C-alpha positions in Angstrom: 65.2 -39.7 18.6 64.3 -39.9 15.0 60.7 -39.0 15.8 61.8 -36.2 17.8 64.1 -34.6 15.1 61.2 -35.0 12.6 58.8 -33.3 15.2 61.1 -30.4 15.6 62.3 -29.9 12.0 59.2 -30.7 10.0 57.0 -27.7 11.0 60.0 -25.3 10.1 60.5 -26.9 6.6 56.7 -26.7 5.9 56.7 -23.0 6.8 59.6 -22.4 4.7 57.9 -24.1 2.0 55.1 -21.7 1.9 57.2 -18.8 1.4 57.2 -16.8 -1.9 60.1 -17.7 -4.2 61.6 -14.1 -3.5 61.8 -14.8 0.1 63.1 -18.4 -0.5 65.9 -17.2 -2.5 66.8 -14.6 0.3 67.1 -17.5 2.5 69.2 -19.4 0.0 71.6 -16.5 -0.2 71.9 -16.4 3.6 72.4 -20.3 3.5 75.2 -19.8 1.0 77.2 -17.5 3.4 76.9 -20.1 6.2 77.7 -23.3 4.0 80.4 -21.8 1.9 82.0 -19.0 3.7 81.5 -20.0 7.4 81.4 -23.7 7.7 83.1 -24.5 4.3 80.9 -27.6 3.8 83.0 -30.1 1.8 84.9 -27.3 0.1 88.0 -29.4 -0.1 86.2 -32.2 -1.9 84.6 -29.7 -4.3 88.0 -27.9 -5.1 89.9 -31.3 -5.4 87.3 -32.6 -7.8 87.5 -29.4 -10.0 91.2 -29.3 -10.1 91.4 -33.0 -10.9 88.9 -32.8 -14.1 89.9 -29.3 -15.1 93.6 -29.2 -14.7 94.0 -26.5 -17.4 92.0 -23.9 -15.3 93.6 -21.4 -13.1 92.9 -21.1 -9.3 90.8 -18.1 -10.0 88.7 -20.2 -12.5 88.3 -23.0 -10.1 87.2 -20.2 -7.3 84.5 -18.8 -9.5 83.1 -22.1 -10.4 83.2 -23.2 -6.8 81.3 -20.2 -5.7 78.7 -20.5 -8.4 78.2 -24.0 -7.6 77.5 -23.3 -3.8 75.0 -20.8 -4.9 73.2 -23.4 -7.0 73.4 -26.0 -4.4 71.6 -23.7 -1.8 69.1 -23.0 -4.2 68.4 -26.7 -4.8 68.1 -27.2 -1.1 65.4 -24.4 -0.7 63.8 -25.6 -3.9 63.5 -29.1 -2.5 61.7 -27.9 0.5 59.5 -25.9 -1.6 58.4 -29.1 -3.4 56.4 -29.9 -0.2 53.8 -27.4 -0.9 54.4 -26.1 -4.5 51.3 -26.1 -6.8 51.2 -28.3 -9.9 50.7 -25.1 -12.0 53.7 -23.3 -10.6 56.1 -26.2 -11.0 54.9 -26.8 -14.5 55.8 -23.1 -15.3 59.2 -23.3 -13.6 60.2 -26.9 -15.0 59.6 -27.2 -18.6 60.2 -29.8 -21.3 61.7 -29.0 -24.6 60.7 -32.1 -26.7 58.5 -34.2 -24.6 57.1 -35.8 -27.7 59.9 -38.3 -27.4 58.2 -39.7 -24.2 54.8 -39.4 -25.6 55.9 -41.4 -28.7 56.8 -44.4 -26.5 53.7 -44.1 -24.6 51.8 -44.4 -28.0 53.6 -47.5 -28.7 53.0 -49.0 -25.1 56.7 -48.8 -24.0 58.2 -48.4 -20.5 61.3 -46.3 -20.4 64.4 -46.2 -18.7 65.3 -42.5 -17.9 69.0 -41.7 -17.2 70.1 -38.7 -15.8 73.1 -36.9 -13.9 73.2 -35.1 -10.7 73.1 -31.9 -12.8 71.0 -28.8 -13.0 67.7 -29.7 -11.3 66.9 -33.4 -11.0 64.6 -32.9 -8.0 61.6 -31.4 -10.0 61.7 -34.0 -12.8 58.6 -35.7 -11.1 56.4 -33.0 -12.7 56.8 -35.0 -15.9 54.3 -37.5 -14.6 51.5 -34.9 -15.2 52.2 -35.1 -18.9 52.2 -39.1 -19.3 50.3 -42.0 -18.1 53.4 -43.8 -17.0 53.8 -44.6 -13.5 57.1 -43.0 -12.3 59.8 -44.9 -10.2 62.9 -43.2 -9.2 65.9 -45.5 -7.7 67.0 -43.9 -4.6 69.1 -44.6 -1.3 66.8 -44.8 1.7 67.2 -42.0 4.3 68.3 -43.1 7.8 65.5 -41.1 9.4 62.3 -43.4 8.5 59.9 -40.5 9.1 61.8 -38.1 6.7 62.1 -41.0 4.3 58.4 -41.3 4.2 58.0 -37.4 3.7 60.3 -37.6 0.7 58.1 -40.3 -0.7 55.0 -38.6 0.0 56.1 -35.7 -2.0 57.0 -37.7 -5.0 53.6 -39.7 -4.7 51.7 -36.4 -5.5 52.3 -36.8 -9.0 52.2 -40.6 -9.6 55.9 -41.0 -8.8 57.4 -43.6 -6.3 60.8 -44.0 -4.9 62.2 -47.5 -4.8 65.6 -48.8 -3.5 68.0 -50.7 -5.7 67.1 -54.1 -4.2 63.4 -53.5 -4.9 64.0 -52.2 -8.5 63.9 -55.5 -10.8 61.2 -57.1 -9.1 58.9 -54.1 -8.8 59.6 -53.3 -12.6 59.1 -56.9 -13.8 55.9 -57.1 -11.8 54.7 -53.8 -13.6 55.6 -55.3 -16.9 53.6 -58.5 -16.2 50.6 -56.6 -15.1 50.7 -54.3 -18.1 51.6 -51.2 -16.2 53.8 -48.6 -18.2 56.6 -47.2 -16.2 59.0 -44.4 -16.4 62.1 -45.3 -14.5 64.8 -42.7 -13.4 68.3 -43.6 -12.7 70.9 -41.0 -11.6 73.8 -43.0 -13.0 76.7 -40.6 -12.8 77.9 -41.3 -9.0 80.6 -43.9 -8.1 79.5 -47.4 -7.2 81.4 -49.6 -4.7 84.8 -50.5 -6.2 84.6 -54.3 -5.3 81.3 -54.4 -7.1 82.0 -52.5 -10.4 81.5 -54.4 -13.6 82.9 -51.8 -15.9 85.5 -48.9 -15.9 85.6 -46.0 -18.3 86.9 -42.4 -18.7 84.7 -39.8 -17.1 85.8 -36.4 -17.4 89.2 -37.7 -18.4 89.6 -40.0 -15.3 89.2 -43.7 -15.3 86.7 -44.7 -12.9 84.1 -47.4 -12.1 80.7 -46.8 -13.7 77.1 -47.7 -12.7 75.7 -50.2 -15.3 72.5 -51.2 -13.7 70.1 -48.8 -15.8 71.7 -50.5 -18.8 71.4 -54.0 -17.6 67.6 -53.6 -16.6 66.8 -51.9 -19.7 68.1 -55.0 -21.7 66.3 -57.5 -19.4 63.0 -55.8 -19.6 63.1 -54.7 -23.0 62.9 -50.8 -22.3 64.3 -48.1 -24.6 66.9 -45.9 -22.9 66.2 -42.1 -22.8 68.7 -39.5 -21.5 67.4 -36.2 -20.3 69.6 -33.1 -19.6 68.5 -30.0 -17.8 69.6 -26.4 -18.3 68.9 -23.6 -15.9 67.2 -20.9 -17.7 67.3 -18.2 -15.0 67.0 -18.7 -11.3 64.4 -21.1 -10.3 63.4 -22.1 -14.0 64.7 -25.0 -15.8 64.2 -26.8 -19.0 64.7 -30.5 -19.8 65.6 -31.9 -23.1 65.2 -35.7 -24.0 67.5 -37.8 -26.2 66.9 -41.4 -26.9 70.2 -43.5 -26.3 68.7 -46.8 -27.4 65.2 -47.9 -28.8 66.4 -51.4 -28.8 68.9 -52.0 -25.9 69.5 -55.6 -26.7 71.1 -54.5 -30.1 73.9 -52.7 -28.1 77.0 -54.2 -26.9 77.4 -54.6 -23.0 78.3 -51.1 -21.6 78.0 -49.2 -24.9 74.6 -47.4 -23.7 76.3 -46.6 -20.2 79.3 -45.0 -22.1 77.1 -43.0 -24.4 75.3 -41.8 -21.4 78.7 -40.5 -19.7 79.4 -38.7 -22.8 76.2 -36.6 -22.6 77.0 -35.9 -18.9 80.4 -34.6 -19.8 79.1 -32.3 -22.4 76.7 -30.8 -19.7 79.5 -30.4 -17.2 81.7 -28.7 -19.9 79.0 -26.2 -20.9 78.3 -25.2 -17.4 80.2 -26.9 -14.6 78.8 -25.0 -11.8 75.6 -27.0 -12.0 77.1 -30.3 -11.4 77.1 -32.1 -7.9 80.7 -31.6 -6.9 80.4 -32.5 -3.4 80.4 -36.2 -3.9 83.6 -38.0 -4.2 82.9 -39.2 -7.7 86.6 -39.9 -8.6 87.6 -41.6 -5.1 88.1 -44.9 -7.0 90.0 -43.6 -9.9 92.8 -45.5 -11.6 96.1 -43.7 -11.2 
């Protein structure tokens, strides 16, 4: 059944990926109508999240943010499909880096990096960073149920020396890379909710006390990797700019969870600046303390 689904859907995705951006975003506009207005995909979750973290905003303000968010979500879906065939030159023109010298400096000093980000802006195109550095890229992800689409997603990332690995694989793969003298750039989207029974640390996120992922910080300390945060701004439709900020050059000098808390504050700043670009469909605050 998985193979049949792949055989039926893959040709459609491939053809869509070949479309020019003008037509791609026309499809995105149509998808917005279907997802938001017709099917109401997770609209209750989105509105509940927004009302929870922005109690001061009116119903009209929440509605405006919600609509903008779904427009952006549909753009993200189509941009992810475009990743199948987009040229390196086109992606480099559309996803730029404001201060890539931070990454370059760690490369000069022969340091691997833990790169922390949120599900904000465009995190899908960050793998173009690999064309600017000799680091091998690893992104920690949750394996897709359909093994054929899982392979497809991995192959897209591998085009630019970037590889997807599961949480269970992370430490052993990165430890081996260090032993073999391989510089690695290791991406963690650490803003989502961990399982409540496995949470080691709780802190306020957008004013709500929740469990927090701490794996990126713990791994950075074990493998002596500096921690860098990257934020993404949408310049205009289909164009993004990433900015890097070093959170910890020497992670072992920080108290436990201090780096994680710094990361959360940076994410909060992003969200307050333009809340429509955060991934509100996830139940980030489902385990909150009340």
